[in-house]
C-alpha positions in Angstrom: 11.0 -45.0 82.7 14.7 -45.2 81.9 17.0 -43.5 84.4 20.7 -43.3 84.9 22.4 -45.9 87.1 24.2 -43.0 88.9 20.8 -41.6 90.1 19.6 -45.0 91.2 22.7 -45.6 93.3 22.5 -42.0 94.7 19.0 -42.6 95.9 19.7 -46.0 97.4 22.8 -44.6 99.2 20.8 -41.8 100.8 18.0 -44.2 101.7 20.5 -46.5 103.4 21.8 -43.5 105.4 18.3 -42.6 106.4 17.6 -46.2 107.7 20.8 -45.9 109.7 19.6 -42.6 111.2 22.3 -40.5 109.6 19.9 -38.3 107.4 16.4 -37.1 108.0 13.2 -37.5 105.9 13.4 -34.0 104.4 16.8 -34.9 102.9 15.4 -38.1 101.5 12.5 -36.1 100.0 14.9 -33.6 98.3 17.0 -36.4 96.9 14.0 -38.2 95.5 12.7 -35.0 93.9 16.0 -34.4 92.3 16.1 -38.0 91.1 12.6 -37.6 89.5 13.6 -34.3 87.9 16.8 -35.8 86.4 15.1 -39.0 85.1 13.8 -38.5 81.6 11.2 -40.9 80.3 13.2 -41.8 77.2 10.5 -44.0 75.9 8.2 -41.0 75.5 7.6 -39.6 72.0 8.7 -36.1 71.2 7.7 -36.4 67.5 9.6 -35.3 64.5 13.0 -36.9 64.2 13.7 -37.2 67.9 12.3 -40.6 68.7 14.4 -43.0 66.6 17.7 -42.6 64.8 21.5 -43.2 65.0 21.7 -41.4 68.4 21.7 -41.8 72.1 19.4 -39.4 74.1 20.3 -37.6 77.3 18.1 -35.1 79.1 17.3 -33.2 82.3 14.1 -31.5 83.4 10.6 -31.9 84.5 7.4 -33.1 82.8 5.7 -29.7 82.5 5.2 -27.7 79.3 4.7 -28.5 75.7 6.9 -31.1 74.0 9.3 -29.9 71.2 11.7 -31.6 68.8 14.3 -29.8 66.7 16.2 -32.2 64.4 16.8 -32.7 60.7 19.3 -35.6 60.9 17.7 -37.6 58.0 18.7 -34.7 55.7 22.2 -34.9 57.0 21.8 -31.8 59.2 23.6 -31.5 62.6 23.3 -28.8 65.3 26.3 -26.5 65.4 25.2 -23.7 67.8 22.7 -22.6 70.5 21.6 -19.3 71.9 20.2 -19.3 75.5 18.3 -16.7 77.6 18.4 -17.2 81.3 17.4 -15.4 84.5 17.4 -16.1 88.3 14.7 -18.7 87.8 16.5 -20.7 85.2 16.5 -21.0 81.4 13.7 -19.0 79.9 14.4 -19.4 76.1 16.7 -21.0 73.6 17.3 -21.5 69.9 19.5 -23.9 67.9 21.6 -23.4 64.8 22.0 -26.1 62.1 25.2 -26.6 60.0 23.6 -24.7 57.1 23.6 -21.7 59.5 19.8 -21.5 59.8 18.3 -21.1 63.2 15.2 -22.7 64.8 12.4 -20.7 66.2 12.4 -19.6 69.8 11.6 -22.2 72.5 10.3 -20.5 75.6 10.9 -16.8 75.1 13.3 -13.9 75.7 10.9 -11.5 77.4 12.1 -9.9 80.6 10.0 -10.4 83.7 11.2 -8.1 86.5 10.3 -10.6 89.3 12.5 -13.3 87.8 15.7 -11.1 87.6 17.8 -9.7 84.8 17.6 -11.7 81.6 21.0 -12.7 80.2 21.8 -14.1 76.8 24.7 -16.5 75.8 25.6 -18.0 72.5 27.9 -20.8 71.4 28.6 -21.6 67.8 31.1 -24.0 66.2 32.2 -25.3 62.8 30.4 -28.3 61.4 33.6 -30.3 61.4 34.1 -29.6 65.2 32.8 -31.8 67.9 31.4 -31.4 71.4 33.7 -32.8 74.1 31.8 -31.9 77.3 28.2 -31.1 78.1 26.1 -30.8 81.3 22.4 -30.0 82.0 21.1 -29.4 85.5 17.8 -28.4 87.1 17.2 -24.9 88.4 17.7 -24.2 92.2 14.0 -24.8 92.8 14.0 -28.0 90.8 11.0 -26.8 88.7 12.7 -26.6 85.3 15.9 -26.4 83.4 18.4 -24.2 85.2 21.9 -24.7 83.8 23.6 -25.6 80.5 27.4 -26.1 80.0 29.0 -27.1 76.7 32.5 -27.2 75.3 33.8 -28.1 71.8 37.1 -29.6 70.7 38.4 -26.3 69.3 38.3 -24.8 72.8 35.2 -22.6 72.8 32.7 -23.1 75.6 29.9 -21.5 77.5 28.1 -21.7 80.8 24.5 -20.5 81.3 22.2 -20.3 84.3 22.1 -21.6 87.9 22.1 -25.2 89.0 20.5 -27.1 91.9 23.7 -29.2 92.1 26.4 -30.6 90.0 25.7 -34.2 89.0 28.5 -34.4 86.4 28.9 -34.2 82.7 26.9 -36.3 80.4 28.2 -38.9 77.8 28.4 -37.0 74.5 29.2 -40.2 72.6 30.6 -39.2 69.1 30.3 -35.5 70.1 28.0 -34.7 67.2 24.6 -33.2 68.1 21.9 -34.5 65.8 18.9 -33.0 67.6 17.4 -31.3 70.7 14.1 -32.1 72.4 12.2 -31.4 75.6 9.4 -29.3 77.1 8.8 -25.5 77.2 6.1 -22.9 77.3 6.1 -19.1 77.4 8.9 -17.9 79.6 10.3 -21.3 80.8 12.2 -24.2 79.4 11.3 -27.1 81.7 13.2 -29.9 80.0 16.0 -30.2 77.5 17.5 -33.3 75.9 20.3 -33.8 73.4 20.4 -36.6 70.7 24.1 -37.5 70.3 25.4 -39.5 67.3 26.2 -42.9 68.7 29.5 -44.6 68.1 30.0 -48.1 66.7 29.6 -47.6 62.9 30.8 -50.7 61.2 30.3 -49.7 57.6 29.2 -46.7 55.6 28.3 -46.7 51.9 27.1 -44.2 49.4 24.2 -45.1 47.1 21.4 -43.6 45.1 23.5 -40.9 43.5 21.4 -38.5 41.4 23.2 -35.7 39.4 21.8 -32.3 38.7 23.1 -32.5 35.1 21.7 -34.6 32.4 24.2 -36.9 30.7 22.7 -36.4 27.2 22.8 -32.7 27.5 26.4 -32.8 28.6 27.3 -34.8 25.5 25.3 -32.6 23.2 27.1 -29.5 24.5 30.4 -31.3 24.8 30.6 -29.6 28.2 34.1 -29.6 29.6 35.5 -31.4 26.5 38.4 -29.6 24.9 41.0 -30.6 22.2 44.4 -29.5 23.2 47.7 -29.3 21.3 50.3 -31.6 22.8 53.1 -30.8 20.4 53.8 -28.7 17.3 56.9 -28.8 15.0 58.1 -27.2 11.8 60.9 -28.6 9.7 62.7 -27.5 6.4 65.1 -29.7 4.4 67.9 -27.3 3.4 69.7 -29.8 1.3 69.8 -29.3 -2.5 69.7 -32.9 -3.7 68.8 -35.3 -1.0 65.6 -36.2 0.8 65.7 -35.8 4.6 63.9 -37.9 7.2 62.0 -36.1 9.9 60.8 -38.1 12.8 57.8 -36.6 14.7 57.2 -38.8 17.8 56.9 -38.5 21.6 55.6 -40.3 24.6 54.2 -38.4 27.5 51.6 -38.9 30.3 48.7 -37.1 31.9 46.8 -37.9 35.2 43.2 -39.2 35.0 41.3 -38.7 38.2 37.9 -39.1 39.8 37.1 -37.5 43.2 33.9 -37.6 45.2 33.5 -34.8 47.7 30.8 -35.9 50.3 29.7 -33.1 52.5 28.1 -35.2 55.2 31.2 -37.3 55.7 33.0 -34.5 57.5 29.9 -33.1 59.2 29.1 -36.5 60.7 32.7 -37.3 61.6 32.9 -40.4 59.3 36.7 -40.9 59.6 36.7 -44.3 58.0 36.7 -44.8 54.2 33.2 -44.6 52.8 32.4 -47.2 50.2 30.5 -46.4 47.0 27.9 -48.7 45.5 26.2 -46.6 42.9 25.9 -45.6 39.2 27.7 -42.4 38.4 29.1 -40.2 35.6 32.3 -41.2 33.9 34.1 -40.4 30.7 34.9 -43.0 28.0 36.1 -42.9 24.5 33.5 -42.3 21.8 36.4 -42.9 19.3 40.0 -43.5 19.9 40.8 -39.8 20.0 37.7 -38.3 21.6 35.7 -38.6 24.8 32.0 -38.7 25.8 30.1 -38.8 29.1 28.7 -42.2 30.1 27.2 -43.8 33.2 29.2 -46.5 34.9 28.7 -48.6 38.1 31.2 -47.9 40.8 31.9 -50.4 43.5 34.8 -49.1 45.4 35.9 -46.3 47.7 34.9 -42.7 48.0 38.5 -41.5 48.0 40.2 -39.9 45.0 41.2 -42.3 42.3 44.1 -41.4 40.1 46.1 -43.1 37.4 48.6 -42.1 34.7 47.4 -42.2 31.0 50.3 -42.7 28.6 50.0 -40.6 25.4 52.0 -41.8 22.3 52.3 -40.5 18.8 54.8 -41.1 16.0 55.3 -40.3 12.3 58.2 -40.8 10.0 58.3 -38.2 7.1 60.4 -38.0 4.0 61.0 -34.4 3.1 62.3 -33.5 -0.4 65.1 -31.1 -1.0 64.0 -27.6 -0.1 60.7 -28.9 1.2 58.9 -27.9 4.4 56.7 -29.9 6.8 54.4 -29.0 9.7 53.5 -31.6 12.3 51.0 -31.4 15.1 49.8 -33.8 17.9 46.6 -33.2 19.8 44.6 -34.8 22.6 41.1 -34.3 24.0 40.8 -33.4 27.7 37.6 -33.9 29.7 37.1 -31.9 32.9 33.8 -32.1 34.9 32.6 -30.8 38.2 29.0 -31.4 39.1 26.7 -31.6 42.1 24.7 -34.6 43.2 22.5 -35.9 46.0 22.9 -39.3 47.5 22.3 -41.5 50.5 24.9 -42.5 53.0 23.9 -45.9 54.6 25.2 -46.5 58.1 25.5 -50.0 59.5 26.2 -50.3 63.2 27.9 -53.1 65.0 24.7 -53.8 66.9 22.9 -54.5 63.6 20.9 -51.2 63.4 20.8 -49.4 60.0 20.1 -45.8 59.1 20.2 -43.7 56.0 20.9 -40.0 55.6 20.7 -37.7 52.7 24.1 -36.3 51.6 24.9 -33.7 48.9 28.2 -33.8 47.2 30.3 -33.0 44.2 32.0 -35.2 41.6 35.2 -34.0 39.9 36.5 -35.8 36.8 39.6 -35.4 34.6 40.1 -37.7 31.6 42.2 -37.9 28.5 41.7 -39.5 25.1 44.4 -41.1 23.1 46.8 -38.8 21.1 46.2 -37.9 17.5 48.9 -36.5 15.1 49.5 -35.5 11.5 52.1 -33.9 9.3 51.5 -31.9 6.1 53.5 -29.9 3.6 51.0 -27.1 4.1 51.0 -25.1 7.3 48.8 -26.6 10.0 47.0 -24.2 12.4 48.6 -24.5 15.8 45.3 -24.4 17.7 42.2 -26.6 17.2 41.9 -30.3 16.4 43.6 -32.3 13.7 41.3 -32.0 10.7 40.8 -35.4 9.0 38.9 -33.8 6.1 42.0 -31.8 5.0 44.3 -33.5 2.5 47.3 -34.6 4.4 50.7 -36.2 3.6 50.5 -38.6 6.6 48.5 -39.2 9.7 49.7 -40.9 12.8 49.0 -44.5 13.8 46.9 -44.3 17.1 48.5 -45.8 20.1 46.5 -47.0 23.1 47.9 -45.4 26.3 
């Protein structure tokens, strides 16, 4: 049986006073009963996801009632709310809310029993990016079950429920993220309640096993998110009667290429450090110098947004005869993608322990091909790609940006 050091010292202190004749046996008995009530057998199994994980467990209560476990931490879920029913005898029922806003079933119940006093209900909910800064659990005044719950979150919201036997102080909430709740309850009474707090000390976090909802072959077949855009358009007429005129159609510009991973669990689990990526994911590469296609690429880097400038160049020199006209156009293909994926986030702690959690997310891509350009003595449509099958006077030399 694992117990808190504070309770051990409390009992030893009272025992010393008893031996010195300063307290009586009844006081010793009460203190020992409280000590037993506060001591949770943390080695006991509560089933589900409450026995082993990246958490530290803290609990208060007695060994009566059926065990329960409410936790979905392997799926990346955290608890972000609780609703509690209480009366003069203590906590009679409670429910927990996950960060997807779903609620667990009732533990205990919310049925009024006249002999136990008026039933009260209290609720505390917080955003999944918020954290718990204080929490306390205490026995009821008769020390027969859970009697008191206090909790406060960083944003300022708090609640206090029930009556306590005595105040033994707030618990250690570790990282302030509640991964699960466990304990014992039966109809009308919650005898024991424990919290599983995300433990601190993460040394490294990496994303792996990324699986996209989209199929890369289907994306290429549909050319989803791929669009040819007009960069520049010009018309020129040589108004001279006898001389040729030189018309130069050239330019250099730039566009931003980016890749951004949005990992939902990173914020929910308070992973403030940069998360590494060791996975195969979607990218966009050139199927030809002036077009794009989707492709898979291995990424070994950081989860943060990656951006870089792509230089787009084009240039044509045209000799226009007297009275002649010329139309010039430059185009580029833009690729834009946003797709959902599932993945794993692998946590390595400083003590050597390792855990993996599921994490949904989104990938956002923006890519640009090289520029293409042409000039013709026949009018060129302003919209749409440069058409290589059309007879042209000149086409641009492709420049690598």
